[in-house]
N, C-alpha and C positions, 0 to 999 in steps of 0.2 A: 573270399576266404582263402588264406593261402595256408596248406598243410605241409610241414616241415618234418621230414622223418631223418633223424641222425643216425650214424653208425652205432652210437651208443645204445639205441633203441629208443631214446627219448623222441617224443613226437610234440611238436609245437604248432599251435594254431594262431595265425595273425588275422584278426577279424577287424572290420571296420566298426566304428561306434561314433558315438556324437562328437568325440574329438576330431574325427577326420571331416575334410571338407569336400564339397561336390559341387560341380556346375557343369553346364553344357561346354563341350570343347569342339574341336575341328573337324570330328567324325559326324557328318550331317546325314548320312545314310549308310546302311550297312546290311548285307543280305548274303546269305551262303551262296546263293546263285547269281545275284546281280552285283555282287561286290560291294566297293565301297566309295562313297563320295566323301572327299577329305578337303577341307579348306584351311591351310596353315595361318592364314591370317586371323583365324578365331582363337588362337593360342592367347591366353591373357599375358600381358607384358610381365616378364619376370618369373614366369611358371617354372622355369628350370633353374632357378636359383635357391640357394639355401635360404630359409627364414621368409619365403613366398606367402603372402597373405592373400586369401582369396575374398576379398572384400569389395569387389567392383559394383555390387548390387545387381549384376546380371544372372539370375539363375542360381545364385549363391544358396549355400545352405549346409547344414551338417549332414554328412553321410549317415547311413544307419539308422535313419528315422522312418523308414518305411516307404518313402516317395522314391520314384525312379527319376534319373535323369530327362530333361526334356527330350522328347521324341523317342525314347526308349521304353520297351514294355516288357514286362515278364510273362506275357500271356502266351509266348510260342511254345512250339513242342520242346520237350527235354532233348538236349544232345545227349546221345548214349554212343559207348564204344560199339561200333558194328564190325571195323576191320582196323587191324594193324598193319603199318606200312614199315618195311625196311628200305633204307636208301639204296637205290641202284648204282649211285656214284656220288662222289663228294670232291670237291675242289677248293683249295686254299687260295682265295683271291689276292689276299694280302695276309701278312703275319697275324695270325689269331683270328680270322675271318674266314669261316668255312661255309661254302654254299652246298646244301645237300639236295640231290636230285632223286625225286619218288617214282620217276618214270611216268608220272601222270599228274594231272591237275589235282591238288591235295588240299582243298579248304579244310582244314582241321584244327582240332583242339591238341596242341602238343602234351605229351607226356614226357618230362625230361627227368633224367637222372644225372646229377652233378657230383663232383667231389670239390672239395677246396675249403 
């Protein structure tokens, strides 16, 4: 679910439903302490193109149906806000691309405020 809060005060939620598609992807392992295993060869061909259809027959199905993608489980502890970090430095590595330094390893769930 994505919650959008507009300056007008309007709040909009974007939720998955049976019109969304789901399948296994290139992320084969993920853990807050152990990092991630990522195999880009597992991207379905054309996934990044408009009009992509998820119909390969490999782990495909409608999202929002109550099943979790292969290898993922909702059984873990909930992630809660414990601490907020402010960047100690930032560097623009190319126009429009900024790297933020939090001064420590920060496997985190970002909370972003953007305008545009």
